[in-house]
C-alpha positions as CSV (number, residue, x, y, z in Angstrom):
1,X,19.8,24.3,5.7
2,X,15.9,24.0,6.8
3,X,13.1,25.4,4.3
4,X,9.9,26.9,5.6
5,X,7.0,28.0,3.3
6,X,4.5,30.1,4.8
7,X,1.0,31.0,3.5
8,X,2.3,30.9,-0.1
9,X,0.1,32.1,-2.8
10,X,0.9,32.5,-6.6
11,X,-1.3,33.1,-9.5
12,X,-0.9,33.3,-13.1
13,X,-3.9,35.4,-14.2
14,X,-7.1,33.6,-13.0
15,X,-5.2,30.4,-12.2
16,X,-4.0,29.9,-8.4
17,X,-1.1,27.4,-8.7
18,X,0.0,27.8,-4.9
19,X,-3.3,28.2,-2.7
20,X,-2.0,29.1,0.8
21,X,0.8,26.7,1.0
22,X,2.5,25.8,4.3
23,X,5.6,23.6,4.3
24,X,8.4,22.9,6.6
25,X,11.3,20.8,5.2
26,X,14.0,19.9,8.0
27,X,17.7,20.3,7.2
28,X,19.1,17.3,5.3
29,X,15.8,15.8,4.2
30,X,15.3,14.5,0.8
31,X,11.5,15.6,-0.2
32,X,9.3,14.9,-3.4
33,X,6.8,17.2,-4.4
34,X,4.3,14.7,-6.2
35,X,1.2,15.5,-8.2
36,X,-0.1,15.7,-11.8
37,X,0.5,18.3,-14.1
38,X,-0.8,21.6,-13.0
39,X,-0.8,20.9,-9.2
40,X,1.7,23.5,-8.5
41,X,4.8,21.6,-7.6
42,X,7.0,23.3,-10.2
43,X,6.1,26.6,-9.4
44,X,6.5,25.9,-5.6
45,X,10.1,24.6,-6.6
46,X,10.9,27.7,-8.6
47,X,9.7,30.0,-5.9
48,X,11.7,28.3,-3.5
49,X,14.8,28.7,-5.9
50,X,14.0,32.5,-6.4
51,X,13.2,31.8,-10.1
52,X,9.4,33.1,-9.5
53,X,8.2,35.8,-6.9
54,X,5.1,34.8,-4.9
55,X,2.0,37.1,-4.8
56,X,1.9,36.6,-0.9
57,X,3.7,34.6,1.7
58,X,7.1,33.9,2.4
59,X,10.1,31.4,2.0
60,X,12.4,30.9,4.9
61,X,15.9,29.2,4.9
62,X,17.0,28.5,8.2
63,X,14.5,30.8,9.6
64,X,15.5,33.8,7.6
65,X,13.4,35.4,5.3
66,X,14.5,34.8,1.6
67,X,11.4,35.7,-0.1
68,X,12.8,38.7,-1.8
69,X,16.7,37.6,-2.1
70,X,18.0,37.2,-5.6
71,X,18.7,33.7,-7.0
72,X,22.4,34.0,-7.0
73,X,22.5,35.1,-3.3
74,X,20.3,31.9,-2.1
75,X,23.1,29.3,-2.6
76,X,20.8,27.1,-4.4
77,X,21.7,24.3,-6.7
78,X,19.0,23.8,-9.5
79,X,18.8,20.8,-11.7
80,X,16.7,21.0,-14.9
81,X,14.8,18.0,-16.5
82,X,16.6,18.5,-19.9
83,X,20.1,19.2,-18.2
84,X,20.9,22.6,-19.7
85,X,24.6,21.8,-20.3
86,X,26.8,24.2,-22.3
87,X,27.2,22.2,-25.7
88,X,30.3,24.1,-26.4
89,X,32.3,23.2,-23.1
90,X,33.8,20.1,-22.0
91,X,32.4,18.2,-19.2
92,X,35.2,19.6,-16.9
93,X,34.3,22.9,-17.9
94,X,30.8,22.6,-17.5
95,X,31.2,21.4,-13.8
96,X,33.8,24.3,-13.3
97,X,31.5,27.0,-14.8
98,X,29.8,27.8,-11.5
99,X,33.2,28.3,-9.7
100,X,34.9,30.4,-12.5
101,X,32.1,33.0,-12.6
102,X,32.3,33.8,-9.0
103,X,33.3,37.3,-8.0
104,X,37.1,37.5,-8.2
105,X,37.4,37.8,-4.3
106,X,35.7,34.6,-3.6
107,X,36.9,32.8,-6.8
108,X,39.1,29.7,-6.1
109,X,42.5,29.4,-7.6
110,X,42.7,27.2,-10.9
111,X,44.3,24.5,-8.7
112,X,41.4,24.4,-6.3
113,X,38.9,24.5,-9.1
114,X,40.6,21.5,-10.7
115,X,40.7,19.6,-7.6
116,X,36.9,20.5,-6.7
117,X,35.8,19.5,-10.2
118,X,37.6,16.1,-10.3
119,X,36.3,15.3,-6.7
120,X,32.7,16.0,-8.0
121,X,33.2,13.9,-11.1
122,X,34.4,10.9,-9.1
123,X,31.4,11.4,-7.1
124,X,29.0,11.2,-9.7
125,X,31.4,8.4,-11.1
126,X,32.3,10.1,-14.3
127,X,35.7,11.3,-13.8
128,X,36.9,9.3,-16.8
129,X,35.0,11.5,-19.2
130,X,36.1,14.9,-18.2
131,X,37.3,15.9,-21.8
132,X,34.4,14.8,-23.7
133,X,31.5,17.1,-24.7
134,X,28.0,17.0,-23.7
135,X,26.8,15.4,-27.2
136,X,29.2,12.6,-26.5
137,X,27.3,11.4,-23.4
138,X,24.2,9.4,-22.8
139,X,21.3,11.0,-21.3
140,X,21.8,9.4,-17.8
141,X,25.5,10.6,-18.0
142,X,24.4,14.3,-18.7
143,X,22.1,14.2,-16.1
144,X,24.8,13.1,-13.4
145,X,27.0,15.9,-15.1
146,X,24.2,18.5,-14.5
147,X,23.9,17.5,-10.8
148,X,27.7,17.5,-10.4
149,X,27.8,21.4,-11.7
150,X,25.0,22.1,-9.3
151,X,26.8,20.7,-6.4
152,X,30.1,22.5,-7.5
153,X,29.1,25.8,-5.8
154,X,28.5,23.8,-2.5
155,X,24.9,24.8,-2.5
156,X,22.9,24.9,0.8
157,X,19.7,23.4,-0.8
158,X,19.5,21.3,-4.0
159,X,16.5,21.6,-6.2
160,X,15.4,19.1,-8.8
161,X,12.8,19.8,-11.4
162,X,11.6,16.2,-13.0
163,X,15.4,15.3,-13.2
164,X,14.7,11.9,-14.8
165,X,11.6,12.5,-17.0
166,X,13.6,12.7,-20.0
167,X,15.1,9.4,-19.7
168,X,13.9,5.8,-20.5
169,X,12.6,3.5,-17.9
170,X,15.6,1.5,-16.9
171,X,17.9,4.4,-16.9
172,X,15.6,6.3,-14.6
173,X,15.3,3.3,-12.2
174,X,19.1,3.1,-12.0
175,X,19.6,6.9,-11.6
176,X,16.8,7.3,-8.7
177,X,18.7,4.6,-6.8
178,X,22.1,6.5,-7.4
179,X,20.5,9.7,-6.2
180,X,19.2,8.1,-3.0
181,X,22.7,6.8,-2.2
182,X,24.3,10.2,-3.3
183,X,21.9,12.0,-0.8
184,X,22.9,9.7,2.0
185,X,26.5,10.7,1.4
186,X,26.3,14.3,1.0
187,X,23.2,15.3,3.1
188,X,22.3,18.4,1.3
189,X,18.6,19.3,1.9
190,X,17.1,18.3,-1.4
191,X,13.6,18.8,-2.9
192,X,12.6,17.2,-6.2
193,X,9.5,17.3,-8.4
194,X,8.0,14.3,-10.1
195,X,4.7,13.0,-11.3
196,X,6.1,9.5,-11.1
197,X,4.7,7.9,-7.9
198,X,7.2,4.9,-7.8
199,X,10.0,7.5,-8.3
200,X,8.9,9.4,-5.3
201,X,8.3,6.2,-3.1
202,X,11.7,4.8,-3.7
203,X,13.9,8.0,-3.4
204,X,12.1,10.4,-0.9
205,X,12.3,10.5,2.9
206,X,9.0,12.3,2.7
207,X,6.4,12.9,0.0
208,X,4.3,16.0,-0.6
209,X,1.3,15.1,-2.6
210,X,-0.1,18.2,-4.4
211,X,-3.4,18.9,-6.3
212,X,-4.7,22.0,-7.9
213,X,-2.3,24.2,-6.0
214,X,-2.8,22.7,-2.5
215,X,-1.1,20.2,-0.4
216,X,-3.5,17.1,0.0
217,X,-1.3,15.1,2.5
218,X,2.6,14.7,3.5
219,X,4.4,12.0,5.2
220,X,6.7,9.2,4.8
221,X,6.2,6.9,1.7
222,X,4.5,4.3,3.8
223,X,2.3,6.9,5.5
224,X,0.9,8.4,2.5
225,X,0.5,4.8,0.6
226,X,-1.1,3.0,3.7
227,X,-2.9,5.7,5.2
228,X,-4.2,8.2,2.5
229,X,-5.7,11.3,3.8
230,X,-8.2,12.0,1.0
231,X,-9.5,10.1,-2.2
232,X,-7.1,12.1,-4.4
233,X,-4.3,10.8,-2.5
234,X,-5.5,7.2,-2.6
235,X,-6.4,7.2,-6.3
236,X,-3.1,9.0,-7.4
237,X,-0.9,6.7,-5.5
238,X,-1.9,3.4,-7.4
239,X,-4.9,1.7,-9.0
240,X,-8.0,1.6,-7.0
241,X,-11.6,-0.1,-7.6
242,X,-14.6,2.0,-6.5
243,X,-17.8,0.4,-5.1
244,X,-20.8,2.9,-4.5
245,X,-23.6,2.2,-2.1
246,X,-26.3,2.7,-4.8
247,X,-25.0,-0.4,-6.7
248,X,-26.6,-2.4,-4.0
249,X,-30.2,-3.1,-3.1
250,X,-31.4,-1.2,0.0
251,X,-30.0,-2.7,3.1
252,X,-27.9,-5.4,1.1
253,X,-24.3,-6.0,2.3
254,X,-21.8,-4.3,-0.1
255,X,-18.4,-5.0,-0.7
256,X,-16.6,-6.2,2.7
257,X,-19.7,-6.0,4.7
258,X,-20.7,-2.2,4.4
259,X,-24.3,-1.6,4.0
260,X,-24.8,0.4,0.8
261,X,-26.2,3.9,1.3
262,X,-26.9,5.7,-2.0
263,X,-23.9,8.2,-1.3
264,X,-21.4,5.7,0.1
265,X,-18.2,5.2,-1.8
266,X,-15.7,2.3,-0.9
267,X,-12.0,2.2,-2.2
268,X,-10.5,-1.0,-2.7
269,X,-6.9,-1.5,-4.2
270,X,-6.5,-4.4,-6.7
271,X,-4.0,-6.3,-4.7
272,X,-6.2,-6.2,-1.5
273,X,-8.8,-8.5,-3.1
274,X,-9.3,-12.2,-2.6
275,X,-10.5,-14.7,-5.1
276,X,-12.9,-17.3,-4.0
277,X,-14.4,-20.2,-5.5
278,X,-17.5,-20.0,-3.3
279,X,-19.6,-17.1,-1.9
280,X,-19.0,-15.7,1.3
281,X,-20.4,-13.1,3.5
282,X,-19.6,-9.6,1.8
283,X,-18.3,-11.2,-1.3
284,X,-19.1,-10.1,-4.9
285,X,-20.1,-12.5,-7.8
286,X,-17.9,-11.7,-11.0
287,X,-16.7,-13.5,-14.3
288,X,-13.5,-13.3,-15.6
289,X,-12.9,-11.3,-18.7
290,X,-9.2,-10.9,-19.2
291,X,-5.7,-11.6,-17.7
292,X,-2.3,-10.1,-18.1
293,X,0.8,-11.3,-16.7
294,X,3.6,-8.5,-16.2
295,X,6.7,-9.5,-14.2
296,X,6.0,-11.3,-10.9
297,X,2.2,-10.2,-10.9
298,X,-1.0,-11.0,-12.8
299,X,-3.8,-8.6,-13.5
300,X,-7.2,-9.9,-13.7
301,X,-10.2,-8.0,-15.0
302,X,-13.6,-9.0,-13.8
303,X,-17.2,-8.1,-14.9
304,X,-19.7,-7.7,-12.2
305,X,-22.7,-10.2,-12.4
306,X,-25.2,-7.5,-11.5
307,X,-24.0,-5.4,-14.7
308,X,-22.6,-2.6,-12.4
309,X,-19.1,-2.4,-14.0
310,X,-15.6,-4.1,-13.8
311,X,-13.2,-5.1,-10.9
312,X,-9.4,-5.1,-11.3
313,X,-7.6,-7.6,-9.2
314,X,-3.9,-8.1,-8.9
315,X,-2.3,-11.5,-7.8
316,X,1.1,-12.7,-7.2
317,X,1.9,-15.1,-10.4
318,X,2.1,-18.3,-8.3
319,X,-1.2,-17.6,-6.5
320,X,-2.9,-16.8,-10.1
321,X,-1.2,-20.2,-11.6
322,X,-2.6,-22.0,-8.7
323,X,-6.2,-20.8,-9.1
324,X,-6.0,-21.4,-13.0
325,X,-4.6,-24.9,-12.5
326,X,-7.4,-25.8,-10.1
327,X,-10.1,-24.8,-12.7
328,X,-11.5,-22.0,-10.7
329,X,-10.1,-19.0,-12.8
330,X,-11.2,-19.8,-16.2
331,X,-12.6,-17.2,-18.6
332,X,-16.4,-16.7,-18.3
333,X,-16.5,-18.6,-14.9
334,X,-18.1,-17.0,-11.9
335,X,-16.2,-16.4,-8.9
336,X,-16.3,-14.2,-5.8
337,X,-14.2,-11.3,-4.7
338,X,-13.8,-10.3,-1.2
339,X,-11.5,-7.3,-0.3
340,X,-9.1,-7.5,2.6
341,X,-9.1,-3.9,3.3
342,X,-11.7,-1.1,2.4
343,X,-11.1,2.5,2.6
344,X,-13.9,5.2,3.0
345,X,-13.9,8.9,3.6
346,X,-16.4,10.9,5.8
347,X,-17.1,14.6,5.0
348,X,-16.2,16.7,8.2
349,X,-16.3,20.3,9.1
350,X,-19.3,21.2,7.0
351,X,-17.8,19.8,3.8
352,X,-14.6,21.5,4.2
353,X,-12.6,18.3,4.6
354,X,-12.6,14.3,4.9
355,X,-11.7,11.8,7.6
356,X,-10.5,8.4,6.4
357,X,-11.8,5.1,7.6
358,X,-10.4,1.6,7.2
359,X,-12.0,-1.6,7.4
360,X,-10.0,-4.9,7.5
361,X,-12.5,-7.6,6.5
362,X,-9.7,-10.4,6.9
363,X,-6.7,-8.9,9.0
364,X,-5.2,-12.4,8.9
365,X,-5.0,-12.4,5.1
366,X,-3.3,-8.9,4.6
367,X,-0.1,-8.9,2.7
């Protein structure tokens, strides 16, 4: 089931949460709506589900306009962040609920209901707890049951609103991998909302980055991370250092060899910076302030010698250890930073848009 959103507008009072949105989701694709709180992603999801009505624009399923079609007639499965399971029902009855409330003419027989429910419980790997109640399950188990309940009515579209937001980090990681495998098995067109960049990158076929009711960029995880279309996308998808042209003397060489015009801004990710013992063309003198090793990487905080702020660098743990043991990286010591890749954005269309530019200062050293 394909989904098409056309010129969608939704306002709450004076706040526009969906501003002329256009989006095409091919059948069978798993799409993440990614953005900060207030970006409009949940409103868009609820409009697709029929839980909210747009002020203008349309939503089409397989080319048919469903904008004014009632929720129960859209054949959409919805999974909420906080499960919304019925506490007085067993797990079996929770999953069976959508089948039991169907009109008599389309309601399956009791035998068919039992067969379908047990099939779904096996699919989510929880058939062994069919007789338990929601309060007897862990958060991760309850979320899988909520998903099984949504799938019981055989939806053409599956919508998930921050499905793992209420879970701890380790359970979230396990469930998002499980969801990716499940989607590959059932191939239901799915859209999920998240503000977690790592979650979107790991699970989705395509990411739609939203900000202030608009779509900033959409593409595969690699496309939006490696080739961000706007400064917002670049900064939202991970840490980044900003270098301003006015930080440098007129005509001086800025980070990576760029001449420093007053309004120039260069963006460099922490893991795309080299640490050098000696000055090189386009390098920046800094002193080491702080280090923090997290898992396989070490984060380093440097203070610029010119007093114009700090620069964050991320190195593989082994590379950091080698530099430290060689005596290059000591607290208070002066070293030189040189970016491997610089990103800039030029204003186009009279200030209505930007064009990304990329400079590889040392292509052979790129990760």
